[in-house]
C-alpha positions as CSV (number, residue, x, y, z in Angstrom):
1,M,54.3,113.2,87.5
2,G,55.8,115.3,84.7
3,L,53.4,113.8,82.2
4,V,50.4,114.6,84.5
5,L,51.4,118.2,84.7
6,L,52.0,118.5,81.0
7,A,48.6,116.9,80.3
8,R,47.0,119.3,82.8
9,F,48.5,122.2,80.9
10,G,47.4,120.8,77.5
11,W,43.9,120.2,78.8
12,L,43.5,123.7,80.2
13,Y,45.1,125.2,77.0
14,I,42.6,123.5,74.8
15,A,39.6,123.9,77.0
16,E,39.9,127.6,77.8
17,T,39.7,130.4,75.3
18,G,42.3,133.2,75.4
19,P,45.4,133.2,77.4
20,T,45.2,130.4,80.0
21,G,48.2,131.4,82.2
22,H,48.9,127.8,83.5
23,I,52.5,128.1,82.6
24,Q,53.6,126.8,86.0
25,S,52.3,123.3,85.0
26,L,54.2,123.4,81.8
27,I,57.5,124.5,83.4
28,V,57.3,122.1,86.3
29,G,56.2,119.2,84.1
30,A,59.0,119.8,81.7
31,T,61.5,120.0,84.6
32,F,60.3,116.7,86.0
33,L,60.5,115.0,82.6
34,I,64.1,116.2,82.1
35,S,65.1,115.1,85.6
36,A,63.5,111.7,85.0
37,L,65.5,111.3,81.7
38,Q,68.7,112.3,83.4
39,L,68.1,109.7,86.2
40,V,67.5,107.0,83.6
41,L,70.7,107.9,81.8
42,L,72.7,107.9,85.0
43,G,71.3,104.5,85.8
44,M,72.4,103.2,82.4
45,I,75.9,104.7,82.9
46,G,76.1,103.0,86.4
47,E,75.1,99.7,84.8
48,L,77.7,100.0,82.1
49,L,80.4,100.8,84.7
50,R,79.3,97.7,86.7
51,M,79.6,95.5,83.7
52,N,83.0,97.0,82.8
53,R,84.2,96.3,86.4
54,V,83.0,92.7,86.2
55,L,84.7,92.1,82.9
56,S,88.0,93.6,84.2
57,E,87.8,91.3,87.3
58,R,87.2,88.2,85.2
59,T,90.1,89.1,82.9
60,L,92.4,89.7,85.8
61,Y,91.4,86.4,87.4
62,R,92.1,84.5,84.1
63,V,95.4,86.3,83.6
64,R,96.6,85.5,87.1
65,K,95.4,81.9,86.7
66,L,97.5,81.6,83.5
67,E,100.5,83.2,85.2
68,L,100.3,80.7,88.0
69,A,100.0,77.8,85.6
70,V,103.1,78.9,83.6
71,G,105.0,79.7,86.8
72,V,105.5,83.5,86.3
73,R,105.3,85.7,89.3
74,A,102.9,88.6,88.8
75,E,105.3,91.2,90.2
76,A,108.1,90.1,87.8
77,V,105.9,90.7,84.8
78,E,104.9,94.2,85.4
79,T,107.7,96.8,85.0
80,K,105.9,100.0,84.1
81,G,103.8,98.3,81.5
82,A,106.7,96.5,79.9
83,T,107.6,92.9,80.1
84,T,111.2,92.1,80.7
85,S,112.7,88.9,79.4
86,S,114.9,88.3,82.4
87,A,111.9,88.4,84.7
88,L,110.2,85.8,82.6
89,E,113.1,83.5,82.4
90,Q,113.9,83.5,86.1
91,P,110.9,81.4,87.3
92,R,111.3,79.0,84.4
93,S,115.0,78.4,85.3
94,E,114.0,77.7,88.9
95,A,111.4,75.2,87.8
96,A,114.0,73.5,85.5
97,S,116.5,73.3,88.3
98,R,114.0,71.6,90.5
99,A,113.2,69.0,87.8
100,A,116.8,68.2,87.2
């Protein structure tokens, strides 16, 4: 739609001599083109956010799967972003006591 209005302004500007006055077509056409560009960019940002969320979910799934395979409880590992050695040793000692 924006290109049509810009083409209309261009055609009238070339075809008529003197001041044409069809500035409305130029302004509305430029506004439509800018809006279309913004919508395309917002769509790209939305797609990037979706891809980021999918990657985060896959990573979380793999980490939890590895934690279960090792025998580490997820709540024992997270202590304000730091890993405590006593929390990691506790599940291993329980597994060792069951094996003995």
